N, C-alpha and C positions, 0 to 999 in steps of 0.2 A: 503493499500500500504505501511504500515509502516514495515521496514525488505527486501522489495522487491531488492533493489540495494545492498545492503548486500548480500544476498543469489546469487546473479547475478557471483558478484567477486568470492564468493567462487566456484560457478558450474567453471566460469573460471579455475579458480587455481586450483582445483582436475580434469579438466578436460586433463591437462599436466602431467602426471604421474609422472615425473620427477621432478618438481616444489618444490623447499623449501618450508618450514615454514616461512623463515626469508622473504621470496615476498611477503608476506603478514604483516611483522610489521607494516608498515605505507599505507596501501591499506585502510583505511577507515576512515581516518580521515577527510573527506572532505564529506561524507557519513550518513543518521543520522540511528545511530543505536540502535535501542529500549535499555533499562536495564532491563527489563521486558522478561520472554519468549517469544516466537514468531516464529509462527508457519512455517513464511517463510526461515528463518536460519534454524530451526530445519527440515525442509523438506531437504532442501541443505545439511544436514548434513546425514542426514540418506540415500541418495542418492549416496555418494560416498562410499568408502571401508572404513569400519567402522574404522579398525586398524591406517591408514593414516588419518583421520578426528579426532581421539582421540592425535594423535600423534602431529600434527599442534595449536591442542586447549590444549594441555599441554603446547609447545614449545611457544607458544603465550602467556597466561598466567605466565609465567617463565619470558621470553625475553623483552616481547613488551615493549614498553618506553609509547605508546598514551595508552589514555585510553579505545579508540574505539575500537584497536585489540585486547585488554585485555578482554574486556567485549566480544568479538567475540569470541575469545578463551573459554571463561570459558560457553558460549553459546552452543557452539560444544561439550566442557564435558558433560556439563547439557544433550546434547538429546546421548550419544553414550558412554559415561563414565564406566567408573570400580569402583570396592572398592578400588583399589589401589591410584585412586583419591581424596579419602577423606582428606586428611590429604593436598591437594594442595588448594582445593578449603574450605576448612574452614580457610588457610593462607590468601588468596584473599578476602573470606567473612570479615575477620575483617574490612576493608576499607567496610564497608557496608550501607553507605549512597548510594553507587553510586552501588558495584556490589554486595547487601545483596539478591535484589528480584531475581535474576540467582543463587548466591549461596544456596539461602535456596530449590529453585525449582528442583537443582541437588545432594542436600544431602536427600530433602525428596525422589528421584527418586530410591537413594539407599540402598539394604539391609545393617538393622544398619543403616537405618538412624535418628532414632531417640535418640542413644546418638552422633551422631554426631552434629544434632543439638541441643543437649542441650549445647554442650561444646560452640558453638558457642553462644548460646542465654546466658550464663551467661559473653560475655563480649563484647555484641556490645547492642548499645545505642541506640533512635532516630528515623528513619523510619525505622535503621537495623533490629530494636529490631521486630517493629513491622512485617517485613519480613516474620521474622525467627517465633515468638511465633504463626501469622496467620498457617503459617505452618504446625507449632508444631500441631494444632490444627485440622485443615485437615487431616494428620496421626492418630490421634484420639486414638493415643498407650495408653494401660495405663501404659503402661512404665514411661512415662512423666507425668504421673496425681500429683504426687508426688512436684516434680516442679511448674507445672503449679500452684499449691491450696498454693506454698508459696510464689515462684520469680518472676512470670511472670512481676508484675508491678512495675516498676523501680523509679514512683512518677512524670514520664514526663508525658506533656502535650498529647504526640501520643499513650501514652497506651489506651486513650478512642477509637483507631482504634479495639482493640480489646480486650476491657474487657469483652461483652457479650460471646463472642465466649470462651474468658479460662472457665467464670463461665456455661459455658452449656458441655463442652468438660469434664469439669473436676470435672462435677456433684457438684457442688459446696453447695448447698442445702440439699445436702443428709451430706458432710463431715461436715458442721458447725454445723450441728443437733445434731449429737455425742454427747454420754455424757462427753465421754473425745477429747477434742481438744489441741493438744500440741500448746502454743503461736505464732510459726509463722505463723501458717494456721490463726487463729486470726486475726493479726495482717494485715496479707496479705488483709484478707476480710473487714477490713474497707478501706484500701485502694482500693479495687475493689468497694465499695459501693459508694466512696469520686467522683472518676473515671464518675460514670454512672451518677450522679448527675449536669455533664456539658459534656455528652457525644451527644447531640445531631446533627446532621450529619455527624457526623463520626460514631459511633456504639451504639449499644445499650444501652437503656436509661435507667434508675431508672424505670421510669413510665410505660415502656417495659418490665422489666426483670418480670417473670411469676413468680419467686420465690421470690419478694422483699422483700414482706412483713416477709416471715417465716427466711430469712436472716439476716435481721434486729431483729429482737424478739431472734433469736438465736446468733448473735454479742455480742447484749446487756449484756444477761443471762452468756456470757460467761467474757465480762468486769468486770462483776462486781465482778466476781469468781477470776479473775485474777488479780487487783487490779490495781494502776494507772503507769506509764512510761511517760516520756515529751512526745515521741512520740503519746501513746493511749489518751493524755490529746487534743492536736491539732487535731487528726484525729475526739475526740468526738465533740470538737468546731467546726471546721470545717464543719460534719456531720449537728448536728443540724442546722446550719449557710444555709448551704445549702439545706435543707429542709425546710425553712420557705420563710417569704413573700421578701426578698433578695435574691433566688436560681431562677436557671436558668427555668423558667415555660417552655421551650420546655425539656426540660431533666426530668423535675419530678413533669409536671401536675399541678393536683389541691394540693395545701401545706397540705387541710383538711387530706387527706389522710396519713399523715405522721407526723399527729399532734401527737397521743401519743407518737410515737419513737423519737421524736424531743424533748419531755417531758421529758421522759427516760434520755436521752442523757445530755439532760441538769442539770437532777438531778444528774448525777454521778458526773459534772463539783463544783456543790454545797457543795459536803462531804469533811471534814475537810483534811480528807488522799488527795485526788489528790488538791485539791487548794494548802497544803504543797506541794505536788511534782511538780506540775508548780509551785509557787512562788521561789522554789531551783534552777530549770533549770531556772528561768528568770535570774537570782544573779549569776547563773555559764554559761551565756550566748547563751544558747541551741539556736541554728539559729532558730528553728519549730517554740519555744516559743516567738521570738522576733519577729516574723512574724506576728504573733497571737496580740502580743501588738498592735500591729502598727494600727491592722482594730479598728473602730469603735464600731465593734460588742464584739471582744477581750478585748476590757479596760472595757468593761461593765461585764464583768464575773466577780462572788467572786472574786478570786485570784488575780485580779489585778485593782478592782476596788477601793481602798483604797490605793493603790501605793502612796510613794511620790512624788513631783513632781521632784524630780531629778533623780528616779528611769528613767523616761521614755526618758530622753536623753541617 
């Protein structure tokens, strides 16, 4: 039934051919308005004159001060909008926690929607990023692969909802197993793998990722070639910890499956150059390293195990 009350208001409004869009400015404040695409609101938009619906949607998005009315306006644009509406959709989509689902849906339906979604994806976080990245994965446009392989994960816990979709849509296992892979893909692959170690109940887990072993092996191979940075040290440490006994059993399954890869990550963390990089980053108060050394497993790493007591403050 969600959306039927709003659809009734729209039907009554569009039945009066002279009714201006401003009449809807406060019409939805006491009505439940879904923030996701809704079949009833879409049907109401499709029953009326398309140009009038479009103009009404534009007016509500631009001028309404009630977010429920703005949401209905965006839903109307999503249903019957045109390419000319893309800048307006992107602008309201920046308020992505609320308007992200409809903005992503509206852009997904437009010619050239991939480019418009990529613009928005670079500017939103949290739930908004989930909606936009999922839309990009649904489109499965080769033009989005470069971005999906390098920038989809921004470190937010909610990335767990889309990591599996990104890995499969962008064919991560094919990209990471190439002999020459740029550093951005390698570092981003580490973030994708780490998110999969705690993603049960949200998205694809490491245990259920079909190419997990292949991608882990390739990631390790490239790390050995590239050498350390502070962020790579942290990722290797978190991956080693997350694939061990302290990891999320629902996401990783039996730890024995990951033991060879865990040992390889730990071996990297033992190397002199990796330890020196980590110590220098700690001295520079790198946020990631500081967070790592606050954990029991982090304090036991060779780079930090003999730290002076004063450094722990």
